[in-house]
C-alpha positions as CSV (number, residue, x, y, z in Angstrom):
1,M,0.0,0.0,0.0
2,T,2.8,2.4,0.8
3,I,4.4,2.2,-2.6
4,A,1.0,2.7,-4.3
5,E,0.2,5.6,-2.1
6,N,3.5,7.3,-2.8
7,I,3.0,6.9,-6.6
8,A,-0.6,8.2,-6.2
9,T,0.7,11.2,-4.2
10,A,3.3,12.0,-7.0
11,R,0.7,11.4,-9.7
12,P,-2.8,11.9,-8.4
13,N,-4.4,11.1,-11.8
14,I,-3.4,7.4,-11.4
15,Q,-6.1,4.9,-10.5
16,W,-4.8,2.1,-8.3
17,S,-5.7,-0.9,-6.3
18,C,-3.8,-3.3,-4.0
19,T,-4.3,-6.9,-3.3
20,D,-2.8,-9.5,-1.0
21,I,-3.6,-13.0,0.2
22,H,-4.0,-11.7,3.7
23,P,-7.5,-10.5,4.7
24,L,-7.9,-6.9,5.8
25,P,-7.9,-6.5,9.6
26,P,-11.4,-5.4,10.7
27,Q,-10.0,-2.2,12.3
28,L,-8.7,-1.0,9.0
29,G,-12.0,-1.4,7.1
30,D,-13.2,2.1,7.5
31,S,-9.9,3.8,6.5
32,V,-10.0,5.6,3.2
33,K,-6.5,4.2,2.4
34,W,-7.7,0.6,2.7
35,K,-10.8,1.1,0.5
36,K,-8.5,0.3,-2.4
37,Y,-7.5,-3.1,-1.0
38,R,-8.9,-6.4,-2.4
39,P,-8.0,-9.8,-1.0
40,F,-7.2,-12.6,-3.4
41,D,-6.6,-16.3,-3.3
42,G,-2.9,-16.2,-4.4
43,R,-3.7,-17.5,-7.8
44,N,-6.4,-15.5,-9.5
45,L,-6.3,-11.7,-9.3
46,P,-9.8,-10.3,-8.7
47,F,-9.7,-8.0,-11.8
48,A,-10.9,-8.3,-15.4
49,T,-8.4,-9.0,-18.2
50,A,-6.5,-5.8,-19.2
51,S,-7.8,-3.8,-16.2
52,F,-4.5,-2.0,-15.6
53,D,-1.6,-0.6,-17.6
54,V,0.8,-1.7,-14.9
55,V,0.8,-4.5,-12.3
56,M,3.5,-4.3,-9.6
57,L,4.7,-7.3,-7.6
58,S,7.0,-6.0,-4.8
59,D,8.8,-8.6,-2.8
60,V,6.2,-11.1,-3.6
61,L,7.5,-13.7,-6.1
62,H,10.2,-15.2,-3.9
63,H,7.5,-16.2,-1.5
64,C,5.7,-18.3,-4.1
65,M,8.6,-19.8,-6.1
66,P,6.7,-22.9,-7.3
67,Q,3.8,-20.7,-8.5
68,A,5.8,-17.7,-9.6
69,E,5.4,-18.4,-13.2
70,D,1.6,-18.7,-12.9
71,L,1.5,-15.5,-10.9
72,L,3.5,-13.7,-13.5
73,R,1.0,-15.0,-16.2
74,E,-1.9,-13.8,-14.1
75,A,-0.3,-10.4,-13.5
76,N,0.2,-10.1,-17.2
77,R,-3.5,-11.0,-17.8
78,V,-4.7,-8.0,-15.9
79,G,-2.0,-5.6,-16.9
80,K,0.0,-4.5,-20.0
81,Y,3.3,-4.3,-18.1
82,V,4.4,-6.2,-15.0
83,I,6.9,-4.5,-12.7
84,V,8.8,-6.9,-10.3
85,K,10.9,-5.8,-7.4
86,D,12.5,-8.7,-5.7
87,H,15.8,-10.3,-4.5
88,Y,18.7,-12.2,-6.0
89,E,20.8,-14.5,-4.0
90,C,24.5,-14.8,-4.8
91,G,25.3,-17.9,-2.8
92,F,25.0,-19.2,0.8
93,F,25.8,-15.9,2.6
94,S,23.3,-13.8,0.7
95,R,20.6,-16.4,1.0
96,Q,21.0,-16.5,4.8
97,I,21.0,-12.7,5.2
98,L,17.9,-12.4,2.9
99,R,16.2,-15.1,4.9
100,V,16.8,-13.2,8.2
101,M,15.6,-10.0,6.6
102,D,12.5,-11.8,5.3
103,F,11.8,-13.2,8.7
104,I,12.1,-9.8,10.3
105,G,10.0,-8.1,7.7
106,N,7.2,-10.7,7.7
107,Y,7.2,-11.6,11.4
108,G,3.7,-11.8,12.7
109,Y,2.0,-12.1,9.2
110,G,2.3,-15.8,8.8
111,V,4.4,-15.5,5.7
112,E,6.8,-18.4,5.0
113,V,10.4,-17.5,4.6
114,P,11.7,-19.2,1.4
115,S,14.7,-21.5,1.4
116,H,16.0,-20.0,-1.8
117,Y,15.7,-16.7,-3.8
118,F,16.1,-16.0,-7.5
119,T,19.3,-15.8,-9.4
120,P,19.3,-13.8,-12.6
121,E,19.1,-17.0,-14.5
122,T,16.2,-18.5,-12.6
123,F,14.2,-15.2,-12.8
124,A,14.9,-15.0,-16.6
125,A,13.7,-18.6,-17.0
126,I,10.4,-18.2,-15.2
127,C,9.7,-15.0,-17.1
128,K,10.4,-16.8,-20.4
129,R,8.1,-19.7,-19.4
130,A,5.4,-17.2,-18.4
131,G,5.6,-15.7,-21.9
132,L,7.1,-12.5,-20.8
133,R,10.2,-10.6,-22.0
134,T,12.3,-8.2,-20.0
135,K,11.9,-4.7,-21.2
136,I,14.0,-3.1,-18.4
137,H,16.1,-4.7,-15.8
138,Q,18.1,-3.1,-13.1
139,A,20.0,-4.9,-10.3
140,G,22.1,-3.1,-7.7
141,I,19.4,-1.0,-6.1
142,D,20.8,0.7,-3.0
143,L,17.8,0.6,-0.7
144,Y,19.8,1.0,2.5
145,A,22.1,4.0,1.6
146,D,20.9,5.9,4.7
147,F,21.5,2.9,7.1
148,P,25.3,2.3,7.4
149,V,25.0,-1.0,9.3
150,L,22.5,-2.4,6.8
151,K,24.5,-1.0,3.9
152,F,27.5,-2.9,5.2
153,L,25.6,-6.2,5.6
154,L,23.4,-6.0,2.5
155,N,24.8,-6.0,-1.0
156,K,22.9,-3.7,-3.3
157,N,23.2,-6.3,-6.0
158,W,20.7,-8.5,-4.1
159,Q,17.9,-6.1,-5.1
160,F,16.4,-5.8,-8.6
161,I,13.6,-4.3,-10.5
162,A,12.4,-5.6,-13.8
163,V,9.7,-4.3,-16.2
164,L,8.2,-7.2,-18.2
165,E,5.9,-7.3,-21.2
166,K,4.5,-9.9,-23.6
């Protein structure tokens, strides 16, 4: 929701909606912010075909590795472009650090921490199998520039953004 809200603040003419597999907590139901939230079953997005210009999957795909290809296909069904922000592992150390970060970030939400993350090769392969091509790809996103301890521990090459299309 935060990313979508930030985009909407910068570009108020954008229509947006958010979805997740987790139900909306009852105490948030009256919030204007959460009126744009729609739950889904993790497989079928609750939107008509070609409903959006862009679908964004932010830190989602690594949690559903076996179904990642299907989710990409489904995202492409409802949108013209699919933006993926996710993680690359570069071996044992990066995998363990990413797992700790995932645990901390998802603690209390019941989200499983994956045993592996994408490599550039595995991500490219699922995109290809999903019938998508990479229009833009950028690895090396420095999300922790303002946090010296995290910047020391976390290699910016573990973060990537890709814009995918048919």
